[in-house]
N, C-alpha and C positions, 0 to 999 in steps of 0.2 A: 225575557228567554226563556221558552222551553228549552226541553231539554234532545224537543228533534228535532227545533230548526238546524237547518242545512248545516251553517255554518258557521257551528257549536259543534255538533260531528266533526267539519272539517277541524277545529282548531283541536278539539282533543286526539282525535286520529295524528295530527303536528306534535299535540307532545311524548305522543306513543313513541315515535318516530324517534324523537328527541330525545327521551328516556337510556332507550337501548341505543344509538348511536351514545350514549352522554357508559354509559357501562362498556360498547368497548372501546371507550377513547382516543373516541374522535374529538375532534378540538373543534373550535365555534366561533373563534377570535382572534382576529387577525394576528399573525405571527409581530410581539413587540410588543403588545400592548400590554397596560394592567393587567388585564384579565386573563388574559392566554394565559391554558390550562399547563403542565409542565410537563409534561409526556408526550411532547411533538417526533415526531420520527426525525434521523438523523437521512441531511442527503445521501442520496444513495448516486450521484457521479461522484467519480475517481475512486471510491472507496478500493480498487483492484487498482488501479494504477501508480498508488502512490511506493503500496508496496514491494513493488515491482520495481521500480522507479529509488529505492532507497536496498533491495538485493540487488541491483546493478550495480551502483555506485560504490557501495562495500566493497563487492565481490571484485570492478577495477581497481580501488586501490588498496585493497590486499597480494593482489599479482603484481600491478604497479610495486610493495614491497620487500613484497617476495624476491624479484626482476632487479631487484636493489645490493637487495641482501645479496641473491649470489651470483649474485651477476651474467651475463646472458650466458656464458658455457656452461657455468655454474643448472642456470632454470633450463637450456635444451639436454643436462643431461640428468636430470628428477627430475625428466616430461616421459625420460626416454624409457625411465624406469616401469616410471609411472603409468604410463602406455602398460607393458608386456606385463601388470598385473593382473588378468584380465579383462572384462565386458562393464565391472564398476572400474578400474585402474583409464580403461580406454579413455573413460565419457571427464573423469577428472581430466585427464591430460589434456583433453579436448576444452572442456574450461576452463581450463589454466594455461592456454602457451596464451604467448606474447600480443595481442591488437593494437593498433596507431595507436589509439585512444593509454594504452595502456603504458605504450613504449612512450608514448609524450610525458605522461605523466611519472616514469621511472623519474627520468630527464630528467626534469625538474625538481624532485623529492634527491635523485643525489648531489643536486648541484647545493639545495636547501640543504639538506643533513651532512654531508658531505660525508666527510668520510665515521659516522656517528650509528651505520644503518651497515654500512660491509661492518 
């Protein structure tokens, strides 16, 4: 085989591309195989959705605990004071308003915890 052979030149070009891709950290084996590199990119799907769901669940749980602890009247009074505190207070009052999910969770917490949260 001579150095001017077209197939040999194609092979050398392929080796250069593989070396370049390897330097960039690209994968060359199927995921889960023994020789698979460790620098695999994580799945991008759902990277933003899960933190938003967790934050929403935490906010709703916090609102339910406050609603059980303060009661309906005390919670409404605190929200009125918060809403009168300017734009940030108004936004906080909007977020902390009792919605149906919060009320249902507060009812369940009230039955479970009894007087412990009051």
